[in-house]
N, C-alpha and C positions, 0 to 999 in steps of 0.2 A: 503494499499500499504506500502511495506517496503522498505525503503531507506538506503543507505550506505554513511557514510564518506568515503573517499578513498585518498590514496597517489598519487595524480595527477602528471603525466609529465607536464612539462610546458615549454614555450621558454624561455630561458635564455637571459634576456634582456641586460645583459652586452655585449652579443656577436651579438645581432639582436635588430632591431627596430621592435616592435611589428607591425606597420603600414605596414611594408613590407613583413611579413610572413604570416598574416591571411587572410581569404578568405570568399566568401560568400558560402553558401552550394553547394555541388557538383551539384546537380540538377538545379541549377540557374546560372550556369557558361556558358556563350556563349563561341564559340571558339575565339572571340576576347577577350574576358575577361581572358580565358586559357592563351593567350600568353602574355597578360599585366602581369599576375601573374608571369609567367616563368621569365619576363624581371626584374622583382622588385627585387627577391634576389634570390641566388642559395639556400635558405633555406626556399622559399615559400612553404606552404603547398600543393599547388596544385600539386607538384610532387609526392604526395601521394595519395591524394584523386581523382585526375582526371588527371593522367599522359598522356603523348602523347604516341600513339601506332605507330608502324613502321612496314613496310612491311616485314622486317626480323624477327619479333617476332616469337617465337616458343612455345612449351608448357612449357619449362623450363625457358626461358629467355623472359619475356612480360611485359606488364604494371604492373601487380600485384608482380612479382618477383623483378622488380625494385623498387615498393613503399616500400617493405619490408626491401630492403637493404637501401634505403634511410633513414628509420626510424633508422635502427641500427647504421648506421653512424652518424646521428645526435646524438643518444644517447652517442656513443663513443667520440665524439667530444664535448660534454658537451652542444651542441646546445639546445638539450632538457635535462631537468634535473628533478629528481623526488623530490617532495616536503618530508621534513623529517618528517612529521606527518599528520594523517588523517585530512582531511579537507571537507568542504561543501563551495560553493562558491555563495554569493550573485551576482546576475546579472541584471544590469538595461541598458534599450535602451532609449534613448531621441531622439526623431524624429518628424518630420512634416509629418502630413498626407499626402499622395500624392493628388496633385490636390487642397489642401487647404493651408491655413496658419496656422492650428491649430497644436500646439505642443503638444505632449503626451509622457508620460514615461511609459514604460512598465517593472515590476520587475519580477524576478524569482529566482530560486534555483537550481544551477547545482550540481547534485548528481549522485550516482548509485542507479538505480531503479531496484527492483526484476522484472524479467521477467516471466509474467501468461500468459497462455492461455486465449483467449477471454472467453471461456466457463466458467472459473472461475469467470467470472463478477467482476474483480478488475479493468482491463485495458479494454477500449472500443474503437473501431475503428468508425469513421464517414462516411468514404468513401471507394469504392472498390479501389483496387491496379492495376497497369500495370504489365505485365509480364516480360518486358525486364530488368527494374531496379532491380529486386531482384536476378537475377544470378549473375550480375556485382558487387552488394555490396556484396555477400556472398564470392564471389572470392576473393575481395580485403580484406575482414574481415579475411579469412581463411588464407591468406598469411601474412598479417601484424599482426594479433591478437592484434590489438588495435583499438580503438574507438577514432577517431580524431574529430568527430563531435557529438553533442548532438542531441537528438529528443527533439522536442518540445511537452510537455504535459499541460493539464488542469486539475485543480481540484477547488473544492469550498470551501472558508473558511471565512465566514462573519466576524469572529474574528480577521483576519489578523496577524496571529500568526508569520508566517515567516517575514512579514515586519517589525514588531515590534522588533523582536530579530535580524535580521540581518541589517537592513537599520537603525534602531532606531526610525522609526514612522511608522504609519499606510500608509499615503500618504504625499505627497509633497516633499521638498527638503530632502534627507537623512542627517541626524545629524551625521552619521558615514562617515569620509572621504574613498573614494574608494583607493584600492591598485593599480589599474591599469585603465587606462582611453584610448581608442583607437577611432578614427574616420574613418568610412569606406567611399568608393567611393559614396555612396549616403546621405553622411552627418549625417548619425546616430552616435550618440555618446554612445559607448559601454562602462560601467564600471563594474569593478569587484572587490567584497570585499571577502577576505579570511576568514573564520571562522575555528579556531582550538581548541577553548575553548572546552574540552569535555562535560562539563556541559551543555553548550549551545547546543552543537551537538545533546546531548541526547534529549534534549527539543525538538527540530526540529525533530528528528526521531519519537519520540513519538506524537508531534503535526499533523505530517502526516501520522500515522499508520493506522488511519480508513478512509482515504480518497479514493475514486474512481478516476481513471484517464482516461481522455479522449484524443487520440492522435491528437494533432492539425497538427503537419508536423512530418513525418517520418514514415509513415505505412510500407513503404517497408523496412527499416531498422529494424523496429520491428518485423515484421513478420519473416524476415530470422534469426534475432538473437534468436527468440523463438524457431524457429525449429532447430537450432544449439544447443541450450541449451538443448533441449529435447534429442538430440543424445548424448551430453556428459553426462547427466544424467542417461541415459541407461547404459553408458559405466562404469559409477562409481557405477551403481545399485541403484540409487536413483529414484525410478519407477515412483513417482508422485509428484504433488505439495505439498501434506501434508508432505510427508518425507522431502521434499527440506526445509519446514519450520521448522522442527525439527532439521535438520541439520544447518540453518540460525541462530540458536542462539549462535553458536560459536563466541567467542569474539576475539578481537585484542590480540595479543601475542601468540594465538593457531596457529597451524601450517596450512598455506595456500599456495596454489600454486603461487598465484599473489604477486609480491612486490608491486604491487599498492595498496593491502588490508593489508599489513603487517605493523607492526609499532614497534618503539622500546618499549620495557616494560617500564612502568613507573607507579607511583602510580596514582590514581584517578579513576573516572569512567569508565568502560569499554564501548566499541563501537563495536556494531555489526558489521559483515563482511559477505559477500556472502558465502553459502555453498560451491561454488567451483567458479573458476572466470567467467565461461561462464553464470552463472545463472543471472547475470546482466549487464546491460549497462549504457552507461552515458545519462542522460535526464536532462532538464531544466524544472521544474515546474512552472506553472504560475496559479496565482489565479484569477479565473473568476468573483469574487466579486470584484476585485481592478480594477481601471481605467487603461486604457492604452492599451487595446487589439483592433486591428483594422482588419478587414478582407475585402480584395479586391476581386472584381471578377474576375474569369480567363475565358476568351472569347475562343469559338470555332471556328476552322477554319476547313472546309470541303472542301476536294480535291480529285481529280482524279475520279469524278464521271463519269459515262459512259453515254454520251447524254444529259447531263445535261442542262435544260432549266428553266431560272428564271421564265418565265411566267408560265409554268406547275407547277412548285413548288408552287407560288403565289395562283393558282387556287386549288390546294389541300389543302393548309394551310387554305384557306377562309372557310372551313368547320368547323374549330376550333377556328380561330382567326379573329378579325376584321384586316382587313389590310389597311394601308394607307401609301402613299409614303411621304418621309420627303425631303424638298427640302434642298440642302446643303447651308449653310450660306456663304454670299459672304464675302471675306476676301480683306481687303484693299490693294491697290497696295503697293509695296515697305515695306510691313509688314515682321516682322520676319518670320512668317508662310509661307510667299510665295505661297499664294494659298491653303494651307493645313489647314482644321479645326484642332483646339486643341482637346485634350480628351473632356474638359470639353463641348465645343461646340458641338462635335459629340454625346456625351452622354445625352445632354439636354433633347432631346424628350423622351428618356427612363427614366430618373430620373424623370421627370415630370408627369409620368404616374401610376397611382394608379392601385395596382393589378399586377398579372403576365403578363410580356409583354417583348419582345426581340427587338432588331434591327437585320433585316436581310440585310447586304450588299451585294451586286452583282456588277457585271460589269456595269449594266445598271442602277443602282440607290440603294438607301437605302429605306427599308419599315419597318414601326413600327407594329409589329404583338401584338394585344392585346388579350389576352385569353377569349373565350366565356364559361364561368364557366360551364354551363350544358353541352354543347357539348365536353368539356375536361373531366368532371366528368365520361361522359359514355364511353370514350375511355379508361380511365385510372383505370377501376376496378380492374386490376391485380396489381397494385401499393397501397402500404398502404396507408391509409387516410391522415395520417399526412402529406404524402410526395407529395399528389396529387397537393397541393397548392403551391408548391416551384417552382421557376423559372427553376432551374438548372434541376429537374426531368422532368419537362413538356417538357423541351428542349430535353432531352435523350429520355425519354420513348415514346414521342409523335414525335416531329419533326425529331430526327434523325432516331429513329428506325422505326417509321410509315411511315412517309411522304418522308423520303428519303432513307428508306429500309436498313439502316446500321445495321448489326447484332451486338448483345451484345459482341460476341468474337471479331469481327473486331474493334469495338471501344476498346476493352480491349488492342488488340495489335495494337492500333493506325494505322491501316491499310489505313484509309481515314479521319483521324483527327489529328489536332495539337491544341495545347493549348498555348495561349498567356494571359500575364497580360495587354499589350498594346492594347488600342482600334484603336491607329493610325497605329500601326504594321500590326494588323488584317487587317484593311482596306486596307492598301498599297499592302498586298499580294495579294488580289483579284484584284486591280487596275493593278498589274504586271502581271496578269494571273497566278499566282501560285496558286491559289484557286478557287474553284467554288462559295463558299459562306462563309462568317463571320457571326457568331452569336455573338452579344454585349449583355450581360446580366448583370443584377444586382448583388451586392453580397449576399450570404446567411448570415443571421443574426445569431449573437452568440446564441440565446435563439433556433432557428430553430435547429442550430447544435448539441446542448446539448440536445434536446427533441428527435431527430433521434437516436443519439448515445445512449443514456442510455435506450432508448427504445428497443435496441438490433437490430436495422435497420443500413443500410448503404445507403449513397446518391452516385450517380455516382463519377467516378474518378476525380480527381481534382476539387471538388465542390467548395473547399475554398482556399483561397490565405492569409494567416495571414502575416502581415506587421508590423515590418521589419522581415528578416530572422533572425536566431541566427548566430553569427559569428563562423567561423569555426577555431580552432587553439587556443581558450583561454585556452583549458585544454584536455588533453588526458587520457584515461584509458587504460593502457597496461597490458595484461593478463599475460605476462612473464616478 
């Protein structure tokens, strides 16, 4: 994998408080969160990554054109300022694992990463993508020509090279003080270290040059960016990745279209830059051999089914699953829960069950479905062997597609399916009559994800939910 230091745009903390302007990633922002971000500051990043849409919008005046103008204005007003020299950024997130008291720290490196087609076997995906987010992100990128958010990438390095160079140690409390720290609305503490020493930068570039990457979060953005890079390469006469690599040996100080990649000429080691601005995007790389990675489940909510019957569904499911009703736990009167089970209580029967299992929440109760191995094996002969034993794959390939007869295309288009992290919210949608059935599932493990991805396979959409999310607005990569 080829990475590049870059002259990032960053918020000017002499003009804004970082807490007031950064956000969660665009796809994790609810309408209520969007409104709260708007109220926090006129310079909050929400105006760029997920602006408001209005009935009077036209082809030329719309959410994307407003985002582009907003960025231009912020740069003119020095709300966003460009770093004077190329840098890579250490990034640490200290957080409490949801539903527990365990505190973890996840470390990463913010950089520009070269864009590779999947066929080149340098960058691997682990799940399928949805159709709707792709066109939206591409339209925003073409209007702003700026990366305001990083995508989250995984690599393996048992020697902990990045951690030692950037944070001063392999694990534990960093020995080098952070340059910036901000706490988000979930209590996650985000810290950033700026690395500008050319010698250290080249060591980091070299240490990661032989790594393969797995996309953890950001499949849609990676795929749209790669397609756009391919278009731009054709315009420039760079026909394939091999020629891109020949061009990518260009060093800092040579002509380049992007101010984020240019630098003042100075003595010292030369640093690589992309062959052209669109050939790279902003990423955070995280070492899978280091502690701190947490994967949460993403639950499925099925709605809008014609003539849905819970009993008919359970009768069909009994061929492949041992079905047992789960009795709701009584909640003491006057408790904070007010008669509603907590997530831990609701998920306890599932988490206490070995092997593949789901909870099916319907209007007349909750049932535990535990897979019958032989029956499931026979029904999933069309599924790669390593995926047949995975909860989320059995849920999609057997329950959603065969028992509920949802087509893969309707699932991809989210016609009858919603995704939620919160088990309580998923169950509440059923209780309110907004869904026919909610499936609560266990999380995919890191080893499962790596095995599937590096094996060239993909899991269903939204199979993983990496926690916490990367904060948006810590750095920007401007192509112009």
